[in-house]
N, C-alpha and C positions, 0 to 999 in steps of 0.2 A: 563331669570332670572325674576322671578315674584316679582317685587318691584315697588310700585306705589309712585312716587314723590308727587302726589297730596294728598296722605294720610299724608305725612310728612307736607305738607303745611297747613293742617287743623288748626294747631295752630295759623295761621294768619288770619283765617276767623272771621267775626264778631261773638261774643259769644252771639247771641240772641237765644230766645226760638225757633224761626222759624228754624234756622239752626240745633239746637240740635234735634228737633223733626224730621226734614227732614232726617238727617243722621240716626237717631235711628229707624225710622219707615219704611223707604223705602229701607233700605239695600244698600244705595247709595255707600258706601265704597266698598262693594263686587262688585257692578256693575262697578265701576271705574277700579278695578283690572282686571276684565274680559275683559272690552272694551279696556284697554290700553295694553293688552298682545297680542303679535303677534301670528299668527296661530302656533299650535304645540308646544307652549311654555310649556304647562303643560306636554306634552309628554316628552319634553326635560328635565324637572325637574325630572321626574321619571328615566331618564337615566343617569343623572350626579349627583354624590354624593356631588359635591362641590358647588352647587347652594344654596343660602342662602337668607333669608328674615329677616327683623327686623321691629319692631314698636317702637314708641317713648313714653316713660313714661313722663308724665307732672305733674306739681304741684308746690308747693311753700314750703319754709322753713321759720318758724318764730323762731327767736333766741333772748333769753333774758339772759344777763349776770348779775347776782345779786351780793349781798354782799359776801365777802370771795371768790370771783371767781367762785361761783357756776353757772353752765351753764344749762339752760333749753331750749329745742327746740321741735318743732312740725313739722312734714312733712305731708302736705295735698295732697291727690291725686286729680289732675285735669287733666283727660285724654286728651292727644293730639289727639288720634285716638281710635276708638272703638276696644276693645280687647287688648289694651296695658297693660303691667304689671304695678302695682303700684310702687311708689317710694320705694326703699329698702335701708336698712342700712347695712354697712359692717364694721367690725373691722379692722383698719389699723395697729395700734400698741397700746402699753399700755397707750398712751396719746391722741390718735385720733380715731374718727370714721368718716365715710363719708356717705352721703345720695346720692344715684345715680339717675340720670335722663337721659332722652334721650334713646339712643340705649343700654339699659342695659340688653336686652334679645334678642337673635338671634336664629333662627330656620332653620334647614336644613331638607329638605324633606326626606333625607336618615336616619335621626335620630329623632324620635318623641320627644325625651327629649330635651328641650331648653337649649341653652348655655347661662348661666347667668354670668354677670360680677361680681356679688357679691360672686361667688363660687371660691374656690381654689385660694384665694388671699394670697400670702406669706406675713406674718406679718413682719414689719420692726423692726429690733433690732440693734441699733447702726448705724453708718454712713459708707457708702461704698465710699471710695475715688474715685472709678472708675467713679461715677456719679457726683461728686462734680463739680460745675461750668457749668453743662450742659445747664442750662437755664439762664445763665448770672446773677445769684444772685437775680432773681425775688423772690425766696422763699428760706426758710431754706433748706439745703441739704436733710434732712429727707423727707420733702414734695416733693422735686424733685425726690427722689427715688420712692416715691409712684406714682407720675405721670408717671415715666418711666415704672413701673410695669404694669399699666393699658394701657399704650401706646402699650406695647408688646403684651397684650391680644387683643387689638382692631385691630391692623394692619392686621393680617392674616384673620380676619373676614371681614373687610372692603374691602380687596383685592378681595373678591369674588363678590362684587357689580360691575358688568361689563357692565352695561348699564347706559346711561346718567341719572342722578338724578336731578330733579328739586328741588334744596335745596338751601336756602339762604346762601350766602357765609359767612356771619357774625354770623350765628346761629350755635352753636356747635352741633355736632351729638351726643355727649356724654358729660355729665357734672357731676361733683362731688362737693358737698358742704362739705368741710372738717371742722370738729369742734373738738376742744381739747385745749391742753396747749402747749405753745412753750417751747423750751429748756432753761436751765439756768435761771429758775424762771421768764421767760418772762410773764407768766400769760395766761389768756384765749385768744384764737385766733380763727378766722374762715376765710376760703378762699373759693373762687370758683375756680375750675380747669376745664377749657374748652378745649375740643378736637374738632377741626374743620377738615374738609376734603377738598381735592382738587382732581379734575379729569382731565385726559389727554386722548385725543382720540388717540388710537394706530392703529386702523384699521378701516378706514372710511367705507369700503365695508361691513364689518361685524358688524358695529356699536359697536366696542369693545373699552371700556373705562377702563383706569387704575385708580383705586380709592386709594388714599393715605390718611392716618391720619397724620395731622401735630402735631408737638410737642405741649404739652399743654400750655395754657395761664393761669397764676396764677394771681388772683386779691384778695387782702386782704380786707375783709368786716368788720372785727373786730380785734383789737380795732380801733377806729377812730383816726384821727389826734389829736395831743395834743391840749388841750383847746376846742376841739369840744364836743358837747353834747353827753352824753352816753344814747343812746335810744335803743328801740327794733329794731333789724335788720331783714330785710325781703328780700328774693330773690326768683325769680320764674323762671320756665322753661316751655315753652319758655319765654323770657324776656317780662314782662308785665308792662307797665308804666301807664296804664289806671285804673287798679283796685287799690283803695286806700289801703294803708298798715294799719296794726293794729295801729301803732304809729300815723299815720295821723288821724285815726278815734278817737283815744283817745284825741288828741290835739283839735279836733273839737267838743268835747263833744257829741259824737254820743249817741243818746238816748238808744241804746241797752245796754249800759254799765252803765246807771244811777242806776240800781238796785244794782250794785256792791258797790256803795258808801254808801249803807246802813250799811255796815260792817266797823267799825272803822279802823281796820288794812288794809283792802282792799282799803279803801279810801286814806289812807296814801301812800300805794304803788302806786296808780294811780296818786297821786299828784307828787310823785318823778319821775315817768316815764314821765309825761307830761312836767316836768321842765328840762328834759334832765339829770336826775340823776338816771337812771335805775339801776346803779351799787350799789346803796345804799339800794335797796329793800331787805328785809329779804328773805332768800331762801324759807322758808315755804310759805310766801305770794306770792312770784314769781311763785312757783309751783301751788298754788291754783288758782291764776289768770289765768295763761295760760291754765290750765286744764278746767277752766270754759269758757274762752273766745273763744277758737277754735270751740266748738260746736255751739256757738252763731253765729259766722261768717259763718261757713260751716256746717249747721245742717244735711245735707244729704250726706256728703262726707266722704270717708274713710280717717283716719289719724292715725298716731302713734306718741308717745311722749316719750322723754327720758331726762335724766339729767346726768351731769358729775360733779364730785366734786374732788378737789385735793387729798383728803384723802381716798375717797371711790371708785373712778373710775366711770365707767358707770353703769347705771341701768335704767330699763324701768319705765315709769309712766303709759303709755298706750301701751302695747306691740302690735306687728303686729297681724293681724287676720290670717295670713298664718299658716298652720300646722307646729308644731314644729318638726324639723328633729332631729333624733338621731345622736349623735356625734360618729364617729368611734374611739374607744379607741386605735386602732392599727395604727392610722394615724401618721406616723413619722414626717410629715410636720407640725403638730399642736403642737406648743410649750406647755409644761406643765403648764406654767403660763398664757396661753391665756384665757381671760374671755369669758364666754358664752354670746352671745348677745341674746339668747333666754330665759334667765331666767326671771321669773316673778318678779315684783317689790317687794322689802322687805316691810313687814307691818310697818306702821308708828305708 
């Protein structure tokens, strides 16, 4: 099975220009795959249809909840390994979307078309009592159903990883950042949903390992605890505590944002954000600020941006660069009320 644990571990290497040039110019990733692959492995891949490989999508999400519960978010692509898919967004239900990181795309040598975790996701409508209480009340039952749906997609894929993987135990192999509105007028909410793996050696002679995906771990990242400041929230995959967040840069008066204060409305928005009152920023200013700030921080990196409003639902601000796929009108699994995540933003 052609899978290189060292590629996965690349997210933990120093992010210096030396390493980036080294990997990019020397083709070291390919060399690692070849050198770590036992003899005849490539021949075996051609013979067995159930062999599979995956690569990890990396990046970060910046989330700003503004006045009237309007939610603005950006997802920035920060590849963990060369050739990995960018972060992708999937529609979960009428009140939630999710941004996918980690093993969001799998490839089988027997099928040139990748298996994508953002495809063929059954939208959640109402609660299913069969799943209630599955995760001990960590999240609302609707979110638990979403977690179960992705768990069921992941398990048969991960089960095909049959060699020992050099992968950090606490790092999720797949992660979702769920953004939307809670039930019963709960208001804006955001969660990380992390899927970790465990391996057990079944046959030492053949180096045969059983790979299992554990139940997801839910962590609420918005809203904060009562009386805590309302700030811009940021989460990264893999977890990155060294890169300063947008909120930290604003509170430190980073000079890159000094030009923003030349605009009266923008200056007011920045003052509210730095004071921990981001929820008071007008939606128009919140959108304008995030749209301008992301290219300043990540000038050469791919990103997409969207918004959610209680009355209007989801819409793109900066849509993905991926080709827009045609929706199958005869797809019986697609509810008629399902919004299209590929529509262009409406003119303002």
